C-alpha positions as CSV (number, residue, x, y, z in Angstrom):
1,M,-18.6,21.9,24.0
2,D,-15.3,20.3,23.4
3,C,-11.9,22.0,23.0
4,F,-8.8,20.9,21.4
5,W,-5.2,22.0,20.5
6,T,-1.8,21.5,20.4
7,E,0.1,23.0,23.5
8,A,4.1,25.0,22.7
9,D,5.9,21.7,23.3
10,G,3.7,19.8,21.0
11,A,1.1,17.8,23.4
12,L,-2.5,17.8,22.5
13,A,-4.8,19.1,25.0
14,N,-8.2,18.7,25.8
15,R,-11.0,20.0,27.2
16,R,-15.0,19.3,27.7
17,Y,-17.0,21.6,29.0
18,E,-20.7,20.9,29.6
19,I,-22.8,24.0,30.0
20,D,-26.6,25.0,31.0
21,L,-27.5,28.1,28.7
22,A,-30.9,30.0,29.0
23,P,-32.3,31.4,25.5
24,G,-30.2,34.8,25.1
25,E,-27.1,33.7,27.5
26,D,-23.8,35.0,26.8
27,R,-21.5,33.6,28.8
28,D,-17.3,34.4,29.1
29,L,-15.4,31.2,30.0
30,G,-12.3,33.0,30.2
31,T,-9.0,31.1,29.2
32,V,-9.4,27.6,28.5
33,D,-6.8,25.0,30.3
34,Y,-6.8,21.3,30.0
35,V,-7.8,18.9,33.0
36,V,-4.7,18.1,35.0
37,D,-5.6,14.5,35.2
38,G,-6.3,13.0,32.7
39,V,-2.8,12.5,30.9
40,I,-1.8,9.3,28.1
41,H,2.1,9.5,27.3
42,V,2.7,8.4,23.8
43,V,6.2,7.0,23.3
44,P,7.2,6.0,20.0
45,V,9.3,2.7,19.6
46,L,11.4,2.3,16.8
47,V,11.9,-1.8,15.4
48,V,14.3,-2.5,13.3
49,D,13.8,-5.9,11.3
50,G,11.3,-7.1,14.4
51,E,13.7,-6.4,16.9
52,R,13.8,-3.3,19.1
53,D,16.2,-0.6,18.5
54,P,16.9,1.9,21.5
55,T,19.7,3.5,20.0
56,L,17.2,4.8,17.0
57,L,19.7,3.6,14.5
58,D,22.3,5.2,16.2
59,G,20.5,8.5,16.2
60,A,19.7,8.4,12.5
61,M,16.1,8.3,13.0
62,R,15.5,11.5,14.9
63,D,15.5,13.5,11.6
64,A,13.2,11.3,10.5
65,T,9.5,12.5,9.9
66,V,6.8,10.3,12.4
67,E,3.3,11.2,12.5
68,S,0.3,9.5,13.8
69,F,-3.3,10.0,14.3
70,V,-5.3,9.2,16.8
71,D,-9.2,8.5,17.1
72,T,-11.2,9.0,20.2
73,T,-14.2,7.5,21.1
74,I,-15.9,8.6,24.1
75,P,-18.7,5.8,25.8
76,G,-22.3,6.6,25.0
77,E,-21.5,9.1,22.3
78,R,-22.0,7.9,18.5
79,L,-19.6,9.4,17.2
80,A,-15.7,10.2,18.4
81,T,-15.3,14.3,19.3
82,T,-12.3,15.2,21.7
83,G,-9.0,14.2,19.8
84,H,-10.9,12.7,16.8
85,A,-8.8,12.5,14.1
86,R,-5.7,14.6,15.0
87,S,-2.0,14.6,14.8
88,V,0.0,13.0,16.9
89,H,4.0,14.4,15.8
90,F,7.0,13.2,17.7
91,D,9.5,15.4,17.3
92,R,13.2,14.0,17.4
93,F,11.5,10.9,17.7
94,E,10.5,11.7,21.4
95,G,7.7,10.9,23.0
96,T,4.5,13.7,23.4
97,E,1.2,14.0,25.7
98,I,-2.2,14.0,25.3
99,R,-3.3,16.4,28.1
100,G,-6.7,16.7,29.5
101,A,-7.7,13.0,27.9
102,V,-11.3,11.8,28.7
103,P,-12.5,8.4,29.5
104,G,-12.5,6.8,26.7
105,S,-11.1,4.4,23.8
106,Y,-8.0,5.6,21.9
107,D,-7.0,4.2,18.3
108,F,-3.5,5.1,16.6
109,W,-2.2,4.3,13.4
110,T,0.5,5.5,11.6
111,P,0.3,5.8,7.4
112,D,3.9,7.0,6.7
113,V,6.9,7.5,7.7
114,V,9.3,9.8,5.8
115,L,12.9,8.8,6.5
116,P,15.9,11.1,6.3
117,D,18.1,10.0,2.8
118,G,20.7,8.7,4.6
119,L,18.2,6.0,5.9
120,A,15.6,5.8,2.7
121,R,18.5,3.5,0.5
122,S,18.8,0.6,3.7
123,Y,15.4,1.0,5.0
124,R,11.8,1.2,3.9
125,Y,9.1,2.0,6.8
126,A,6.9,-1.2,7.1
127,R,3.6,-0.3,7.6
128,A,1.6,-2.1,10.5
129,S,-2.0,-3.8,9.2
130,S,-3.3,-2.0,12.4
131,G,-2.9,0.4,14.7
132,V,-2.6,0.0,18.3
133,W,-6.0,0.6,20.8
134,I,-5.8,1.4,24.4
135,S,-9.1,2.2,26.7
136,F,-8.5,4.5,29.0
137,D,-10.3,4.9,32.4
138,G,-9.0,8.7,33.7
139,G,-5.6,9.2,35.6
140,E,-2.8,8.7,34.0
141,A,-1.6,5.8,31.3
142,S,1.0,5.4,28.6
143,V,0.6,4.2,25.1
144,E,3.8,2.8,23.3
145,I,3.6,3.3,19.1
146,P,5.8,0.8,17.2
147,V,7.5,2.5,14.0
148,H,8.6,-0.8,12.2
149,L,11.6,-0.8,9.7
150,E,12.8,-3.4,7.9
151,S,16.1,-3.6,5.9
152,T,16.3,-2.9,2.1
153,G,18.0,-3.1,-0.8
154,T,17.6,-0.8,-3.9
155,V,16.5,-1.5,-7.0
156,A,17.4,0.3,-10.0
157,L,14.5,-0.6,-12.5
158,R,13.9,0.3,-16.3
159,L,10.9,-1.0,-18.1
160,A,11.1,-0.5,-22.3
161,I,8.2,-1.1,-25.0
162,A,9.7,-1.3,-27.9
163,D,6.7,-0.3,-30.1
164,T,3.4,1.2,-27.9
165,R,1.5,1.6,-31.5
166,R,0.3,5.1,-29.5
167,S,-1.6,3.4,-26.8
168,V,-1.9,5.8,-23.8
169,L,0.2,4.4,-21.5
170,T,-1.0,4.3,-17.7
171,A,1.4,3.9,-15.1
172,P,2.6,0.3,-14.9
173,D,1.5,-2.0,-12.4
174,V,5.1,-3.2,-10.1
175,A,4.8,-5.6,-7.9
176,S,7.6,-8.5,-6.4
177,I,7.4,-11.2,-5.1
178,D,10.2,-12.8,-2.3
179,R,11.5,-16.0,-4.1
180,A,11.7,-17.7,-0.4
181,T,8.4,-17.2,1.5
182,G,5.5,-15.7,-1.3
183,R,5.7,-12.2,0.3
184,V,4.2,-9.9,-2.3
185,V,5.7,-6.2,-2.2
186,R,4.2,-3.3,-4.5
187,A,6.0,-0.7,-5.2
188,E,5.0,2.2,-3.3
189,S,6.0,5.0,-6.1
190,S,4.4,6.2,-9.1
191,L,6.4,5.0,-12.1
192,T,6.1,7.4,-15.4
193,W,6.9,6.5,-19.3
194,E,8.5,8.4,-21.5
195,E,7.1,8.3,-24.8
196,R,9.7,8.9,-27.5
197,D,9.0,9.8,-31.4
198,D,10.2,6.4,-32.6
199,G,6.9,4.8,-31.0
200,S,9.0,3.3,-28.4
201,A,8.7,4.2,-24.2
202,V,10.9,3.6,-21.4
203,C,10.1,4.0,-17.7
204,E,13.0,4.2,-14.7
205,G,12.7,4.3,-11.4
206,T,13.7,3.0,-7.8
207,I,11.8,0.1,-5.9
208,A,12.8,-0.5,-2.3
209,L,12.9,-4.6,-1.3
210,P,14.4,-6.8,1.7
211,P,17.2,-8.4,1.0
212,G,16.9,-12.0,-1.1
213,E,15.8,-13.7,-3.8
214,W,12.9,-11.6,-5.8
215,T,10.7,-12.0,-8.7
216,V,9.5,-8.6,-10.3
217,V,6.3,-8.9,-12.2
218,V,5.3,-5.5,-14.1
219,V,1.6,-5.1,-16.3
220,E,0.9,-2.0,-18.2
221,E,-2.2,-1.4,-19.6
222,S,-2.7,1.1,-22.0
223,L,-6.1,2.8,-22.9
224,G,-6.2,2.1,-26.8
225,P,-6.0,2.3,-29.3
226,Q,-9.4,1.3,-30.5
227,P,-9.8,-1.8,-32.5
228,P,-10.8,-1.0,-36.4
229,A,-13.9,-1.8,-37.6
230,G,-14.9,-5.3,-37.4
231,G,-11.8,-5.9,-35.0
232,D,-12.2,-7.7,-31.8
233,P,-12.8,-5.5,-29.3
234,A,-10.7,-7.3,-26.8
235,R,-7.6,-6.5,-28.4
236,F,-6.3,-3.9,-26.8
237,P,-2.2,-3.6,-26.5
238,D,-1.4,-4.9,-22.9
239,W,2.3,-5.4,-22.2
240,V,3.8,-7.6,-19.2
241,G,7.3,-8.8,-18.5
242,R,9.1,-10.2,-15.5
243,A,12.6,-10.7,-14.1
244,D,14.6,-12.1,-11.0
245,V,17.1,-10.0,-8.8
246,A,19.0,-10.4,-6.1
247,V,18.8,-7.6,-3.2
248,V,21.7,-6.5,-0.9
249,H,21.4,-4.8,2.1
250,G,22.4,-1.0,1.4
251,A,23.8,-1.9,-2.2
252,T,21.4,-1.0,-5.7
253,S,21.1,-3.8,-8.4
254,D,20.6,-2.6,-11.8
255,L,16.7,-4.6,-13.6
256,A,16.0,-4.0,-17.0
257,I,12.9,-5.5,-18.5
258,D,11.4,-5.6,-21.7
259,L,8.0,-5.5,-21.8
260,V,6.1,-7.7,-24.3
261,D,2.7,-8.1,-25.9
262,A,0.4,-10.2,-22.7
263,A,-1.1,-13.4,-23.3
264,E,-4.7,-14.0,-23.4
265,V,-7.1,-16.9,-23.0
266,R,-10.2,-18.0,-22.6
267,L,-11.4,-20.9,-21.1
268,D,-15.0,-22.5,-19.4
269,P,-15.3,-21.2,-15.7
270,P,-14.4,-23.4,-12.4
271,A,-17.9,-24.4,-11.2
272,G,-19.8,-22.0,-9.1
273,V,-18.2,-19.1,-11.2
274,D,-20.3,-16.6,-12.5
275,P,-18.5,-15.2,-15.7
276,A,-21.0,-12.3,-15.6
277,K,-19.1,-11.4,-11.9
278,P,-15.3,-10.8,-12.8
279,G,-14.5,-10.0,-9.4
280,V,-15.4,-13.6,-8.2
281,A,-12.3,-15.5,-9.1
282,R,-8.5,-15.0,-8.8
283,V,-6.0,-15.9,-11.2
284,A,-2.2,-16.1,-10.7
285,P,1.1,-18.1,-12.0
286,A,1.0,-21.5,-10.8
287,E,5.4,-20.5,-9.5
288,F,3.7,-18.1,-7.0
289,E,0.3,-18.2,-6.1
290,T,0.4,-15.6,-3.3
291,Y,0.5,-13.2,-5.9
292,F,-3.0,-13.1,-7.2
293,A,-2.9,-9.3,-7.5
294,L,-1.3,-10.1,-10.8
295,L,-4.3,-10.1,-12.3
296,R,-5.8,-6.7,-11.2
297,D,-9.1,-7.3,-12.5
298,F,-10.0,-9.9,-15.6
299,D,-12.8,-9.0,-17.8
300,A,-15.3,-11.5,-18.3
301,D,-17.4,-11.9,-21.9
302,V,-21.0,-12.2,-21.6
303,G,-20.8,-16.0,-22.8
304,P,-20.1,-19.7,-21.6
305,R,-16.5,-18.9,-21.8
306,V,-14.1,-16.4,-19.6
307,H,-12.0,-14.0,-21.4
308,L,-8.5,-13.6,-19.0
309,R,-6.6,-10.6,-20.2
310,R,-2.8,-9.3,-18.9
311,L,-1.2,-12.5,-18.8
312,L,2.5,-13.7,-18.6
313,P,3.1,-15.6,-22.3
314,N,4.2,-19.6,-22.0
315,T,3.2,-19.7,-18.0
316,E,1.4,-22.1,-16.4
317,Y,-1.5,-20.4,-14.4
318,V,-4.2,-21.8,-11.6
319,F,-7.5,-20.5,-11.4
320,E,-9.3,-20.2,-8.0
321,P,-11.4,-21.0,-6.7
322,G,-11.1,-24.4,-7.6
323,G,-7.8,-24.9,-8.3
324,A,-7.9,-25.2,-12.4
325,R,-4.7,-24.9,-14.3
326,F,-4.0,-23.4,-17.6
327,T,-1.1,-22.7,-19.7
328,T,-0.7,-19.5,-21.6
329,G,0.3,-19.3,-25.4
330,A,3.2,-16.8,-27.0
331,S,3.6,-13.2,-26.3
332,G,0.6,-11.6,-28.1
333,T,-1.9,-14.8,-28.7
334,T,-5.4,-15.5,-27.7
335,I,-5.9,-19.3,-27.4
336,E,-9.0,-21.6,-26.2
337,V,-7.7,-23.6,-23.4
338,E,-9.0,-26.7,-21.1
339,A,-8.3,-25.9,-17.9
340,H,-7.4,-29.1,-15.6
């Protein structure tokens, strides 16, 4: 039997019992307490732009909300039990403990950090791709949980569609490409459209980006309207746009993007790509090939040619696998192309 609870000082506590009970037997275990000789000290460490910061940004991080989670796997057991998916709070960015820890592997991860307003304008939480794992053999051990922040500036983003044609709009897909490194950063907060009586729509919000030169690419995929009888079922009104912006640490940069009708192309798929399986290939602007997510998916018609939608107009693209290149036409056009 596993018991786990949170102590008054915020530490996690565990106690494992192995009990043999006869049929119908009742047993009073009394007050449950942890075993003193199994302790893991869990210590948060602030890392800003790749460097440790023992000052905690002059103490400002003490007002941040930092919560990690821990999974515990015990040898010989199929599922984690003691400490499984438990929350670890770092009050005032101070360390805590897991008391009564049993031998096993402990996997910590930190999905999010809520920064106080004063820091959120100049920094963002750079979520690690993996957590921290330790093997605990009993006794006493320590583990550091790095909390990565990176310096940022704010982009005040304004998107506009001149005529939505009464389509049902979704949340725009906003991604930013670092022009120096090719790194792609997606907008973390959901942006919503304000639709106006004249048929236009605007969307305003902010995104946080590290300092540097960035290209912001926006894709808006509508949910209709349906084409008229006999019309091309592929012609849904999708919109795209892009613009460049310079981001400065701690400052706000204004960026307005007017979205236009997306371009579409039909082309023969590269060798080895089955057009009936649209998830096989990737498409990206040749200018920044790291952004294969520009086309969140692409639709393949049943037939000899692939129909690609939601493309930037008058833009050269790379079709992978194979590296074939093609150039889109003007806004709102669907053209037949030969990749080369």
